Each structure stands twice: as C-alpha cells, then as structure tokens.
N, C-alpha and C positions, 0 to 999 in steps of 0.2 A: 611225115607220112604222106604218101601219094594217094590220090583219089583212085578208086578202082576203075579198071577198064570195063567196057560194057560188052565184051565179046560173048559171054554166056557159055563158053566151052569149059573144059576142065579148069579148076581154080588153082592158081599158083601164087604163093607168097614169095616175093623176091626180097632178100635181105642182103644189102650191099652198101658199104659206106662210101664207095666211090660213086658220086652222083651221076657222072657221065655213063659209067658202066651200068648202073641201075636203070637209067633212062633207056639205054640201048636194049637191055634185056626186056623192059616193059614193052617197047615198041616192037621188037622182034617176036616176042611171044604173043602179043596182041595180033600181029599180022598172021601168025600161025594158028589163031583161033582160041587162044587161052584167055581166060579172065584173070587179070592180075591185080594184086595189091602189092605195095612195097613198103619197106622200112629201111632206115639208114643205119640201124645197128640192132643188136640182139634185144635190148630193152624195148625199143619201138616195136620190134617183132612180137614180143610177148604181149604188148598192148593190143596189137592187131589180132593175135590169136585168142585173146579173151572174148572177142565178139564175132570173129569170122574164122571158120576152120577151112583151110584150103585142102585140095586133094593131094597136093605135094608142096614142099617148101624147098626153095633153092637159096642157099645161104653161103656167104663168104665165111672163111674161117677167122681171119684176123680183122677184128672190128673194135672200135672204142666201146666203152661202158660194159658190154657183154659180148664175149667172143661167140663165134659160130659153134664151137664145141660146147660151151656152156649152154647156149640156146638149145642145142640138140638134147642135152641132158634134161633141161627143163621141159622140153616138149615131150620127151619120153615119160617123164614123171607125172604129167597131166593126163587125166583120163580122156579128155577130148581129143588129144593129139598123140596118144601113145602109139597108134598104128600108122600115123601119117608118114608116108615116105619122105625122105630128106636127101637132097643132093647138095653136097658140100663142095664149094669151089675153093681151090687153094693153089698158091704158088709155093707153098712150103713142102719140105720133105716129109713123108709119112713117118710118124713117130708113135711113141707109146700112148700119148693122149688121144691121137687119132684112132689108134687101134681100140682103145677103150670105148670110144663113141661107136665105132663100127660094130663092136660086140653088143651094143644095145639093140641092134637089128634095124633093118629098113633104111640103112644109110649107104649112099653111094658117093664116092669121091671122084671129082673131075679136076684135072690140073688146069691152071691158067697158064697161058692163054688157051681158050677153047674155041671151037667154031659152032655155028648154029646147027649144023647137021648132027654133031656129037651131042649137043645139049638136047635136041629134039629126041634123039635115040634114048638118052638117059631118062628124059621125061616119060616117054612112051613105056619104057621098062618099069619105071617107078609106078606109073598109073596101073599097069597090068599086074603089079605085085601087091596092090592094096587088097586087104581082106574083103571078101564078098559083101559083108555087112556095110563096109564103108562106101562101096560103090552104089549100093541101093538105098542108102539111108538119106532121104531128102531132108530130114529135120536138121542135120548138122550143117546144112547150107543156109540156114536162116541167119540174116545179118544182125 
C-alpha cells in the first residue's frame, strides 16, 4: 500500500498490480490536483476502503488475489462505497462479466493503453455523476 498524496483535491483510489503504472498514475493525478492512495490488488483496495472512502476509484480489471470486477462487486455491496464512481482499466475485450459489473451502476470502462487527457475526462465525468449527498458529506472523508 502506498502513502497518500497530500494534494487535498478530489480523492482517488488507484488499484493497479503493475507497480510502474500505479506510480505513474499517482504522479500524474497528484500533478493534476487529486489526492491519491493506491493498492496493488483488490484485497489491498478493500483494506484501504475500510478506513478511507475516495470520491472515485480507478482500478485494473486483471489483478492477483481479487480482480477489479470482484472489487467492484464488493464496493457496491458495502454501504460506504455503494455510490462511489468506479473507472475500470482493461486491455481485455468487453464480456458478460464486465457487463454484469456495468449493470451495478456508476462504472466506466477505459481501454489500456490510455492517455492522461482521457483519464482526466473520465475522472471529471465520474466526479460530476456522484450523488449530491456524497459531494457534500464531509464525514466520509475522515481517515
């Protein structure tokens, strides 16, 4: 698990098993004003989510221990993260499992490779789509 950045902007959890890509995302989003935390797989992400609720989660699909799709299902089943927007990064072809996760709501898919402009646009859209209560609720930001 990585230490949080201190940007103070919208909070993003990055879940990616490729450490180089994870670090690149942390740096890029930090420069863009996002406060980030990261995890190397879905199990680590659930640990982070137990004490820190981000405004949006960006996760890879294929990861060891717990996939991004299973992580999405777990996030939707938990009261604290049921409305949290999720951006799934994948190099895979869209299939029935992915459709099932999309049907849970609040999930956007981005194909790998992606560029910073496309990711920022997806993040802006995800943040704008959050329920009003999530945007104004300061208590969910407690660490």
